[in-house]
N, C-alpha and C positions, 0 to 999 in steps of 0.2 A: 573676588578670586575665582578662577574657573574650577568647576567640580571635576573630580577624577574618581577612580575606582576606590572602594572602601579598603581600609587597612586589612591586610591578610593576617592569619594566625601567626605565621612566621615573623611578620613585621611587628605584630603586637609583642611578641616575645623579645625581639631586639629592642623595641622602644622601652619595654619594662626594665630591661637590663640597664639602659642608659639612665632612666629615671631613678632606679634604686641606687645606682652609683652616686648620683647627685644627692639624693636624700641622705645617704650615709655620710657624705662629707659635711652637709649642712647641719645635721642633727646635733652635733656637739655644741653648737652655738644657739640652738633653737629652743624656745619654750614649748610647752605642750600645745599651746594655741598655735604657735608657728608650725609645728609638725602636722597638726590637724589641717591648717590652711594649705600647707604644701600638698597634702594628699587630695584635698578638695580641688585645688588648682589643677593638679594632674588629671583627675577625673573629668574636670570641665574641658580641658583642652583636648583630651582624647575624644570626647563626644563632639565638641564644636568643630574641630579640624578633621574629623573622621574621613570626609570625602574630599579633602584638599591635598594636593601634591605639589611639590616644588618643580621647577623646570627640569631638574635632574631626574624626576620620576619618583623620588623617595617620598614617603609620607611627610606632610608638612609639619607634623607634630615634633619631628626631630629638631626643627629649627628653634622653637621656644625653649626646649630643654637645653640645647647647646648654648643659647644666649644666657640662660640662667647659670649654666656652669661657668661661662666666661666672667659673668658678674661676680661669682663667688671666688673662683680660683685666680683669675688674672687681674681683676680689679680690686678684690677684697671687700665686696659688699656683704651685708648680712642677710638674714632670712626674709625680712620684709621686701627687700629689693629682689631677692630670688623668686619669691612668690609673684611679685609684680612682673618680673621678666617672663615667667611662664605664661602670664596672661596678656602680654603686651600687644598681641594681634587679635585677640578674640572679639573685641568690640569693633575694630576696623574691618575685619574680614569674615565675620560670622554673624549669625542672628542674635548673638548675645548682646545685651544692652548694658550701659553703665548702671542702670537701676538694678539689673541682675547682679552685677559685681558688688554693688553697695550692699545689697541684701545678704549676700553670702560672706563677704570679706570685710565690710565696714568702710568707714570714711577714708582712712589713711591710704589703703591700697587703691581704692577707687580714684582718689585724686592723682596718684602716680599713673595709673592706667589711662586716665583721661588725658594727662600730659603727653603720653606716648601715642595717642590715637590721632591719626591725620584728620584734617578737615574733610567732611564728606562733600558729595556733589551738590548739596543745597547751598553752599557758600558761593555767591556770585562775585568772584574776584578775578582780576585779569591774570595775576601771577600766583596761582595756588601754591607753587613750589616755594616761593619766598614766604608766603603766609604760613606754610607748614614749618619752615625753619623758625620763623618768629615764634610760633606756638611752643615749640620745644625749648628754644632759648629763653623764653619768658618764664619757663618753669624754674630757672635758676633762682628766681626771686623767692620761691617758696620751698623747693625741694630739689637739690642738686642731683639726687638719685635718678630723676627722669633723664637728665642729660647723660649720666653715666650708663644707664641701661641702653639708651639710644646708641651710645658708643659700642657697646657689646653687640647690639643688633646689627650695626653697620659692619663691624669686624667680621661677624660670621657670614654676612651677605657677601663681603669681599672675598673671604676664604673659599666660598663656594660659587663664585661668579662665572666660572667657565661655562656653565650651562645656559647662561643668559645670552640673548642676541647681542651682537656687537654694538649697535647704537645704544642699547640700554646700559651696557658695560661702560661706555664712554660717559654717559650722563651720570651714573653712580660714582664713577671715579672723579668727575669734575666736582660734584657736590661734596665729596669727601675732602678733596684738596682745598676747596674754597672755605668750608666752615668746620668740618669735623676734625681735620688735622690740626689747625691752629687751636681749636678748643681742647683737643687732647693734650696739646703742649701746655696750654694755660692751666689745665687741671692736673698737670704733672704726670700724665700717663705716657711716659717716654717710650716704652716698648710698643704700646698701641700706636702712638704717633709714627714710629719708625715703620711698623708693619703697614699702616695706611699709606705712607709715602712710597714704599717699595711696591705694593700691589698696584697702586695708581700708576706708577711708572711702567710697570709690566703691561698694563692695559693700554696706556696712551702712547708708549714708545717701546713696543716689544723687542724690536731689533737691538736697540742700545742696551736694554735690560739684559737680554740673553747673552749679548757679547760680553758685558761686564761680569755677569754671573759665571760664565765659562772661565774667564780669566781668574776670578777669585777661587773657583774650585780647583783650577790647575795649580794654584800657588798655596793651597790650603795646608798641605803637609809641611811645606817650607816655613810657613808662618808659625805653625804649632811648634816646630823645632826651635825657631828663633825665640819664641816667647819663653820656652823652657830654659834656653841658654841665657836669656835676659834676666830671669829671676834668680838663677843660680848664685851669682856673686852678691845678691842682696840678702840671701837667707840667713846667714850667720848674724848679721847686724839686726835684722828684723826679729829673729828669735831672741836676741839679747834684750829686746824691749819687754819681754815677759808678758805679752798680751796675746790673746787668741786672734788669729787673722787668717784670711783665705785670699787666694789670688785667682782672678778670672782673666782670661784673655779672649777677646772676641773681635771679629772683623767688623769694620764699619759697614753701615747699611749701604746697599747698592745705590739708592737714591742720593745718599749723602756723598758718596764717591763721585757720582755724576755731577752733582752741584759743584764740587771742588774742581773737577775737570773743566767745567764751563767757566767758573769764576777765574781760575788761574790760567786758563787757556794752555793746559799741558796734557800730554797723553797719560793714559793709565799707568804706564811703566815708570813714569816720573813722580808718581804719588807715593811717598815713602811711609806716611803714617796711615797705612791701610787698616791698622788694627789698634786697639787700645788695651792697655793692661789695667785692671782694676784691683786695688788692694783694699780689702774691707776688714776693719778691725772691730772686735767685739769688746767694747769698754763701756764704763758707766758714762752717763750723759755729761757729767761735770768734767770728765777727762777727755772727751771727744776732740776738742779743738787742739789741745796740747799734743795728744798722740798723733793726730793727723799731720801736724807740723814736724813732729819727730820723724815720722816716716818719710816726709818730704825731704828732710835733711839727710837721711840715709841714702835716698835715691840720688840726690844731687852730689853727694860725696863720691858715689861710685860712677855716675854718668854725668856728662856735661849738659847742664840745662840751657834752654833757650829762654832768657828772661822775659821777653815780650809775650811768650806763650803761657805765662803763669796766670791762672784764673782762680781767684780766692772767693768762692761762694760758701766758705765755712764761716768766715767773719761776717760777710754780708750776703745772706741767702738771696736767691732769685725771688721775684715777686710771686712765683707759683710754688714757693716752698722748697725748691731744689737746693740742696746743700752738698758740696763736694769741693775738693781741692784738685785742680787740674794743672798739670805741667807737661811740657814736651821736652824730652831729652834726646841726646844723640847716642844711640847704642852702638853695638859692634857693626863693623862694615859701613859706618856713617849713616845708618838708617835712623829715621826719626821715629820715636815711640811716644805716644801719648799715654800718660799715667794718671789715673783717677784714684784719689785717696778719699775714703769716707768711712763712717761707722756703719754698723748694722742698721741702726735707726735711720740714718741718712739714706742708706740703700733701700730700705723699705719704702720711704717716702718717694724716692726717685723712681722705684718700680711701680708703685701703686698710687702715687699722687694724692689726690684729694681724699680718697677713702682711707689711706694710711694716716693722713694728717690728723684725723679725729682721734686716733689712738694716742697721739702725743699732744693733744690740745692742752694748752697751759704750760707745756714744756718750752723753755727758752722763748716765752712770749709768742708761741706758735699761733695762738688764736687770731692774731692780727693779720697773718699772711693772706688768708683767703677772705676773711671778713671784710677787709678794706676793699678788695676787688669786688666782692658781692654787693657791697654798698654802692659802688660805682654802677654796677649792673642795674640795681634797683632804681637808682637815679635816672638812668637811661630809659628804663621802662616807664618811668613816671612822665617822661617828656613826650609830647605829642609828635608823631611822625606822620607825614602826608601819605606814605605807603610803606609796605613791608621792606622793599628794597632799600629805602632810605634808612630804616631801622637796622637792616643787616650790615650796611656799610659802616654805620656808627658803631655797631656791636663789634665788627671785625677789628676795629682800631683798639679794642680792649683785649685783643688776643695776641698782642705783640710778642715776638720771641726775643728781641734784643731790647735792652732797657738802659736808661741813664739814671743815676742817683744824684739828686740835687737837694739843696737845703734851704730852709727858711732862715731869716736873720736870727731866730732863736735857736737854730741848730736842729730843728726837726727835719728828718729825711723824707723826701717824696720820691716815689719811683714812677717814672714816665717812660713811654716808648722812645726808642732811638729816633731822633728826628724831631722830637717835641720842641715847641717854641716857648719863648718867655710868656706869650699870651696863654698857651696851654697851662703853664704853671699857675697863672692867675686864677683860671677856672678850677684847677685842682685844689687850690686853697679853699675857695668857696664860690658859688655861682655869682653872688653879689660882687665879690672882688673882681671877677672876670668882667661882668657887665660894665663896671664903672672904672676899669683900669685906664689911667691916662699916661703914666710913665712907669717904666720898669728898669731897674738896675740889676746887672749881673756882676758880681764881684766888685760892687761899688761904682761900676761904670754904666752910664746910661746907654741903653741899647734899643734898637727898633723892636716892636712887638713881635715881629716874625723871626727874631734872632734864635738860632738853634742852640739848645742847651747841651753842655758837655758834663761828663761825670765830675762831681765835686763842686759844681757851680753853686754859689750862694745868691739867691734871688730875692729882691724886695720889690713890692708893688705899691705905687701911689695911686689913689683913687679919687674920683670926683663924682658927686651926685649928678652933675650935668652930663656926664659921659654916657653914651649909649652905643651898643654894638651896631656895626654897619656891614653891608654886603661883603666888602673886601676883607673883613676879619676872617671869613671862612677860608680864604687863601693863606692865612697866617697860622692856621691851627691844624693839627693832625689827630688829636684825641677825639673819641666819640662824645665824651662828656662836653667838651668845649663846643664842638660843632653843633651838637643837638641843642645846647642852651642858646647859642647864637641864633640858630634858625628859629627857635621858639620865641625869642625876644623880637626878632624881625617880623614874624607872623603876627604877633600881638600889635606891633607898631603899624603894620599894613592894615590890620583889622580896624584899628582906631582911625587911621586916615581914610579908610574906605567907607566908614559909617556914614559920613556926610554925603558921599556920592550915592550910597545905597538909598538914603532917605530921599534924595533928589529924584532918583530913578523911580522909586515907589510912587512919589507924588505925580510924576509925569505920566506913568502908566495908569494911575487911578483916574486922572483927568481924562485920559483917552478911553477909559473903561476897558482897559486890557488887564486881566487878572495877573498879579505879580508872580506868585509861586508857580503858576501853570506855565509861564512863558520865560522866566528869567534864565532857565537852563538852556533854552534855545539860543539866547543871546550869548551865553558863555561859550557855546560851541561855535556860533557864527563868527565871533571875534577871535577864536583860536585859543581860548584859555582853558585851564584844566579844572577850575573851580570858581565858585561865586566870589570869594574874597579877592582873588586875583583880578577879576573883572572890575570890581568896585575900586580897587587900588589903582588900576590902570586909568580909570576915569579921574580919580583924585589927583594924579600927577600929570593929567592931560596927555597920557600916552595914546588914548583914543578919545574921540568926541562922544558926548551922550548920543544914544541911538536916535536916528531919524526914522520914526515908525512909518513914514510915508512910503518907504522903499519895500515894506514887507506886505505880503499877502496875508490878511487877517480875516479869519472866518469863525463866527460865533465866539469871539473873544480869544481865539487861539491863533498864534502865529504859525502859518503853514510853510512859509519860506519866502524867498525873494520874489518880487513881482517879475513877470516874464521878461519885461524890457530891461531889467537891471541885472539879469544873471550873467550877461556877457561882460559887464563892466565892474561889478562889485564882487568882492571876495565871497565865495560860498562857504559852506560848512567845512570844518577841518577834514582832510582826507583820512581814509583808513590808515591805521598805523602800519599795516603790512602791505608791501607792493603786490598788485594783482598779477595774475599770470597773463602772459601775452596770449592773444587768441591764436590758435594754431590753424594754419591754412591746410585745407584738405588736400591730400595727395602729395604734400611736400615731405620728403624723407629728411629726418634730422641729421645734421652733420656733426652734432656735438659728440664728444667722446666721454661725456659725463652723464650719468643717470642720477636723477633726484627722485626719491621714493619710487624707483623702478621705471620712471619715465624720463624722456630726454630733458636735459636742463635747458634746451632751447626755448622751452615754454616760459622761462623766466628771463628777465634782464639780469644776467649773471656775469660775474668776473672772478678771477682768482685773487684772493686776499694778498695785499702787498706786504703785510706783516710777516707772512710765512712762505709766500711764493711756492705753493705746491706744484709738484711735477707728476706726470703720469706714473702710476704705480704706487704712489704714497697713500697712506690711510687718510681719508678726508671726510668732512661733513659740510653741510650747507647751512648758512645762517642768513635769515631774512632780515635785512636792515630796515630802518624806518624810512630811509629816503634814497638809498643807493642800490636797490635791488638785492639780488642774492649773491652773497660772498662765499666762496669756497675756501675753507681753511684746512690745514693739516691738523690731525688729531693731537699732535704734540706741539702745536702752536702755543706761544707764550700767552695768547689771549683766549685760548680754548677753555681753560678752567672757568674764567669769568663768564664767558658766553653760555657754556653748557650748564653751569650751576644756577645762573640768574635768569636765563631766557630760554629754557628748554622748549617752551611753546613756540619759539621761533626757529628751532633747529630741525633740519630735515636730513634724512638719510641720503648720503651721496656716495657714489662709487664710480670708478672708471669703467666705461662700457667696453672699451677695446683699446688696443695700442693705437696711438695717434701719430699722424705725420707732423703734428704741430711742434714747433720749437718753443721750449719754456725758458724764460729768463731766470737765472739764479745768480745771486751775488755771494761770493765766497770771501771769507776773511782769512788771510794767510799771515802767519807770524814766524819769524826765523832770525837767524844770525845775519847781520848786515855785512856781506862780503864785497860790497861795491856794485858797479853797474852790471856785473855778470849775473846777479840775482834775477833781474828783469828778463834777461835773455833766456836764462835756464827755465824760468816758469812759463814764459810765452812760447818757447820752443816745445816744451812738454805738452802744453795744451793744444796749440795750433798744429804743429808739424807732426808730432808723434801720435797724438790722439785724434787729430782731425776735427777738433771742436772749435767753433767760431767764438772769438772774444768780442764782446760788445764795448767794454771799457776796462781800463786798467789804471789804478793809481797806487803809488807806493811812497812810504815816508820812512826815512831812517831816523833812529834816535839812540845815540850813545851805544852803538854796537849791535842793536837789533832793529828789525824793520817790521812795519805793519803794512800789508797790502790789501787792497780790495779789487777784486776782478769779477766782472759780470760776464757770464758765458751763456750760450744757447745749448740746451741739452734736450734730448727727445724723451727721456724717461729716467726713473730713479736709478736703474742699473747703470746707465751711462754716467749719471752724476756721481754715484759712489766710486765708479772706476776712475773718474777724473780726480776726485778727492784723494783716493788712496795712492794714485800715481804721484800727485804733488807731494804728499807726505813723505814719499820715499826719496825725494830729492835731497841732496846734501845741504845741511844747514836749516832745513824746515823743521820747526818744532810743533806747529799746530795748524790744521786746516779745518774750518767750520763754516756752516751756513751763516751769513750775516742776518741778524734778527732785528726786526723793528718791534719794540715792546708793545706799542699801541698804534693801531692803524688810524 
C-alpha cells in the first residue's frame, strides 16, 4: 500500500472518538482480557497504518475501526471478531508479521487474521484472485468468523468506493456479485446481501439505478401513507391477540425491483408490490408458530390473499435458517402488498443470520441448519481440485438461493438447490451411494439420473458395486458435492489407467538415456495437455501415440525442441493463453474509436461482444479471450460478473475515444398488445420514417392477445438508441422495450 503523510493531531482526535465509541459498545460483552486486547489492537493499528491513507485521502486506520463496528453492530459478532477485524489488514499491508500477532494476541486471533490475509507475491499462481477467494472460503471449515469479517470489510469498501478508479470499482463489484452476495445470502445476512446488490448495480449500471431510485423517492410519501392506511383496519384484531407486536414498512431494494422488471418484462409503473409490510410479534418460542398463523388469519380476513404467493418458512425454515411467513394480499385500490410475519427471534436471525443463529443454538433443532451445510463445505474442501476456479464453481453451487425439499424412503428430508437431479440426491445421501447408483425411483417411478427433483418428491436409489461414475454424469448434476466427487473418482480412474503408459514411457526414455523427470513436462506441453496424468491417460486410450524421440533435438540428455526440419509439419508447443498484440505499423494513424489502456484498440484483434452488443457511449471493458482476440463488453453485460470476478488478469480498461461514424447493430425485444397487422406498420413507421433509423431485420409473433417482436436496427450511439427505445415505448399497446440479451457468448 502506498505511503502517505502521517496522521495529524486533528485526525488523531477524530480517530480516537471513533475507537472509543466502538470500545464502549463492545465492553458490555467483553472480558478483561478482551478489553486489554482491544486496546492493544488499537495501539498496533495506529502505529502500523500511521503513514497509510485511503484513496479518499483519509487516514487508513478509519477503515479497520469501521469494519470492526460493522462486525459488532450489523452482523452481531463478539469481542474476538472485533479485535480480529481491527487487525485484518496489518499483516497484509504493513511490516507486522503473523508471528507478531501470535506473540501479542495468541493462537485464536492469529488464525483468524491469517485467514483474512491475502496471498503475497511469492505465490506463483496464474489466478491469484481465485486463490484468495479459495483461502477465505476454506476458513469456513474452521472458523466462520473469517468469512463474516470479510463481509464487513467488503461492505465498508463498497460504501466508500466512490474514490476508487472506475476499472477497480467494476472489478470489486463483480467479485462481490460473484461470491460475496450469494455467500451473504447463504449465511442469512439479508440486509448485507441487499446492500451488496444495490451498490453493485449502482456501479455496473448507474443510469438504470439512478432512474429507479428517482422514481422510488418520488413515490415515497405516497407509499408511507398507503402503509399507514393498510395497517389501520388490522389494528383492532391484532390488539385483541394480546401480544406485543410492531409493524415495519419498507421499500424493496432497487436491485430487486430491477430483477422483477427484467423477469416480468413490465415497466416500473406496473410493479405494484414495491414495498413489504413486516409484522413482528414478541412471543415465547413455543407460541411463535401458532401466533404467526393467527396474524396471517387476521390479515386474510381483512384483505383478499393470493394463494399461490403464500410462502411458509415457519413450518419448514430455509436451509440458511431463515424463518418467516410470507403472503401477498390485494389492498386498497387493487394494489398488491407483500406481508411478512415473524417473531422477534426469527427477525433477529433474518437480520443477522449466522451470528444470531448461535444465540438460539439448540432451540427448535437449530443446530442442524448450518452444521449440515458446513459439513458439505468440509467435504468439498477435502476433495482435490485441479485449480482454484474449479473449487469456486463447486463452492458456488452450495450458495443456492432457491431450494427444493425432497425425502428418503424413511421420510428424512434433504434440502437441495432448485434444479438438482436424482443423481445429486444420491450423492447427498452418501458419496458411495452416488458412485454406485444404477437406478433411481422418484415417487416409486423409475426416472433418468438427470431427472430434476420437485418439492415433496420421495427418492430411492438402487446401487451396484460394479457401477462407476463416467464423464457424462457431470452433465446430470448441479451440486458442488456431486460434481467434485465425480471428478475425483474420474481422476483416480484416469490415474490408474495411465500408470501402465507412464511405466512404458519411463522404460523407453531410460533405454534412450533421456532423464524422465527432467523431460516429461516438455512432452506434456508439446502434446497440449495441462498435466502429466492427462498425458499418460491419453496414451493409455490411444488418443496419442507414444512419443517418437527421433523428431526431437536432444542435447546433454535434455529435449530442446523439435528438429528444424520437423517444425513446419509437426505441432509445436501450446501457444500462449493470451492473444498477442498486432505489430503496429509506423506512421499509420489508428481509425479505431476505442482505446484500450489508453492506446488504440487497433493493436489487438478486437471485436464487440455479441452477448451485449455495446454501442458508442456505453460503459465498456476489454476481455482478452483464449482464442478469439479481444472482446469489448458492456459493464452491465450478463457475462461481466463472471469475467471480471474470475479473470481480472485478462481484463483491460476500455473506453470510447471519440464519436464514431460507425453504425452499431442492436437487437431489441418488443412486447405489447396484439392488435393485428397494424402493429408491424406502427413500429416500422416509427423507427424508419419518423426516426430515420435503418432496420436490419424484423420478426414478430402473436400469442393469445399479445405479441413478441425482435427488431435489429443500426444506431450511431447510446443517445440515439435510447431515443429509439423511448419512442417505441410511447406507441399505443407497447408494454415493454428492452435490449435482447444473449446469456453466454
